[in-house]
N, C-alpha and C positions, 0 to 999 in steps of 0.2 A: 823174413818170418822168424828167424832165430832171435833177432832183436826184439820183435813183438812178444815172443814167449818170455824172454827175460823181463820185459817191462810188465807183463801180466803177473809174473811171479813176485815182483817187488812191491811191497805194501807202501804206498805213498802216505805222507802226513796229511796234507789237504791240497786239493786241486785248486785251480784258479777260481772256479765257481764257488767252492766251499769257503775259501779264505775270505771272500768279500761279503759273505752273508753275516750280518751282525744283528738281525732282529728276528724275533719269533714270528713266523708266518704260518697260517693255516689256509689251505685251499682244498676244496672238495672235488673229487673226480667221480664220474658215474660210468659204470661198465656199459658197453654197448654204444657209447657216444663217439667212439673213434676206432679205427682199425688200420692195419698196414696193407697196402696194395700188394697183391701176390704173396702175402705172408712173409715179407722180408722185414727184418728189424731196421728201422730208420731213425734212431735216436738223434742223429746229427742233422736232420733235415731242417730247413728254415721253418719258423713258426707260421701258422696259417695266416691268411690275409686278415689284417686288422690287429694282429698281435705285434708287439715290439720285437724287432730283430736284434740279436746280440751284435755288438761292435767288434770287428776284427782288429781294429787299430787301437791306439792307447791314448788319444787326446782326452782331456778332462771332459766328463759328462756330468750333467746334473744328477744328484743322488737318486732322485725319483726315477729318472730314466734308467739308471743302472740297475736299480732294484727290480724294475719292470722287466728288463731284458733277462736278468738272472732268473726271475720267477718263470719266464717263458721257457727257458732252457730246462729248469727243474721240472716243469710240467711235462715237457717232452720225455724226460727220463722216466718219470712216474708212469706216463701213458704207455711207454714202450714196455715197462715191466709188467703192468697190469695185463696187457695184451700178449705178452710173450708166449705163454703156453697155448694160446688160442691161434697162433700164427702158423701152425703146422699144415702141411698138405692134408686134404680131407682123408680121413681114415687112418692116417699115420699117428702113432703114439709111442712115447717112451715111458717105460716104468723104471724108476730108479730104486734099486734094491740095496739095502744096507747089508754088507757081508762081514764087516769087521769094525770094532770100536775099541780104541786103545788110548794110551796117554803117551805124550812125548814132551819132555821138559815141562811137565806140569800142565800141558795143554791137551785138550781132547783131539784125537785124530780119528776120522771116520772114513771108511772106504766103501765104495758103492760099485755095483755093476749095472749095466743097462740091459733091458729086455725090450726089444722093438717089435711092434706089431703093425701090420697094414702098410709096410714099406717094401719096395723091391729089394731083393737080395742079389740081383745081378748088376749092382752098381757099386762104385766106390764113393766114400763120403768123407767130407772134411769136418773136423770138429771145431765149432765156434765157441768162444768163451767171452763172457762179459762180467768180470768180477767188479766189485763195488769200488775198487780203487782207480779204475780207468773210465773215461767218459764214453767209450764206444766199444762195441763188440769187435773181436779180431779172430782170425784163424790161428789155431795153435797146433793143429795136427792134421795131416793129409793121408789119404789112402786107406781109411778104415772100411771094413766090410761087415755086413750083417750075416750071421751064421743061420743055419736052418732052425736052431732053437731060439732065435731072436737075440742072442747075445752079440756083442760088438767086439771086433778084434782086428788085428793087423795080419794080413795074409803072410804066410811063411816066405813067399818069394817077392815080397813087396820091396820096391825101390823108393817108396814115398817116405815122408818124414816120420810116419808112425813106426817105421822099422827101427828108429833110434832107441825106442823104449819098449815096444810091444811086439816086435817081429815074431810072428807065429804064436802070439799069445792074446789072451782076452784083455780088452781095455778095462782098467780099474781107475776110478776117479777117487782121489783122496783129498780130504779137506781138513783143515784145522780152523774151525769156524768161530767167529765171534757170536755173541748172543744176538739172535734175530738176523744174522747175515744171510743174504740170498746169493746163490750161485746160479747164474743163467747160462745155459748152453743151447747149442743147436747142432744137429747133423744135417749138412747140406750136400746133396749129391753133386758129383763133379759136373753133371750137365745142368745143374740148378733146377731140375724138374721136381725133385722131392726134398721137402724140408720138414725136419722133425725138431720142434722146439720143446725144451723142458727146463724146469728150474727146481731148486731144492733149497730148503732152509734147514740145515742139519740140527741147529740148536734153537728151536723156535721159542718165542716168548708170547704165551697165550694165556689170557684170563677168561674165565667163564662165569656166567650168572644165569642159572636155569638153562634154557635152551640156546642162549646167546653167547657169543664170544667176541673178544677183541684180541687182535694180534698186531704187534709192531714188527715191521720189516725194515732192516737196516739197508739203506741204499748208498751209504758212503762210510768210509772207515771209522769216523768218530761220531757217527749219527748226525752229521750236518744235515742230512736229508733222510727222513723217515716216512714210511707209509703205515697207516693204520687201516687194518681190514676188519670189518665187522661182519659176522655171519649169524644166521639163525633168527633174524628179525622177520617181522610180518611184511611181505611184499607191498610196496607203495606207502608204508607208514613214514611219517616225519619224525626224525630223531633229533633230540637236543644234544648237540655235540659240544663238549667243553674241554679245553686244554689250558695248562698253565705251566710256564717256565719262570721261576722267581716271581716277580710281581706282574709279569706280562700275562694277561688273561685273554682268551678268545672264546666267545660263545657263538655258535652258528647252528644252522639247520641242515640236516642231511636227509636225502630221500632214499629209501631202500629200493633196490632194483628188483625185478621179478624173481630173482634167485634168492632173495632174502639177504642180500649183501650190500655193503657200501664201502667205499674207499675214501680216506682223507689223507692228505699229504702235509707233512709238517717240516718246517725248518726251525728246530727248537732253540738254536743258539741265541743268547741274549747279549746285547751290547755290554762290553767291558767284563764279560764272564767267559772263562775258558772251560769250566766244568759246571755241570748242573744236573737237575732232575726235572723231567717233564711228567706231569700227571695228565691223564686222558680219561674221560668218562663219557658214557653215552646213556641217555635216558630214553627207553622205548616204552611201548604200551605195557609190556609184561616183563621186562627185564632191564637191568641197568649195569652192564659190565664196566669195569674200570681197570686201568693198569698204570704203571709208571715205569720209566726207563731212564738210565743215566746216559748223558752225552758228554763228549769232550775227551773220552779215553777209548782205546781200542779194546 
């Protein structure tokens, strides 16, 4: 577990998935179309029947097949992220509260506490993290407890790994975020009966038009994978979705879900380019939000 913690704290340049993506792709996802059994994150599961499976060996494969396999894995990551906060045990919820905002070496540093409701306090919990630089969630701390006021900390007599940093103290989550970077966590009880999933984007990138908004969420260190979230639209309406990276242009239709939201997933990198800007716009019945973001740098 110590090696896993070091790996999670080290920011990678680009993973195997990210490095082989060379074209700007867009694919739309719809909330409610998928879920996790028993509320557990499963981003590493095989694709559903009928989808191409990623290859674990390294023989040469046709480019089309390779792109399809990569897109299937990217879709899994996006699906897992969209459903992340909805995968908690019924009634259990985490509120992430900002308690400190500072600067370190010219970079923002933000510190948060947790307030938990609807979860048993007579259990010990493990903290799960899934930062954008690694492909799967991992346990980074064990033995946490929920106090009577809902805060989370490490018991003073703990022999678990939480005692290394927070023995007898409240858990504080500190981030130095990139723009739009998402931090996904979960508290899982040691008996696996209680699961509390939560995520936070400390430095969001959101643009508004009237009652509608577009947000870009960073799912990889250099924006090799990005999610666009639209909110405030008319449920059921068809949206004209447009994205452009250099000369690569994609136009498609998105259907708004009953909550007035939609998700789109982008791989904005363009062949022979290492840096660039992607413009995204959506045309609805009564609003047309737009945003742009830079990719290729952290």
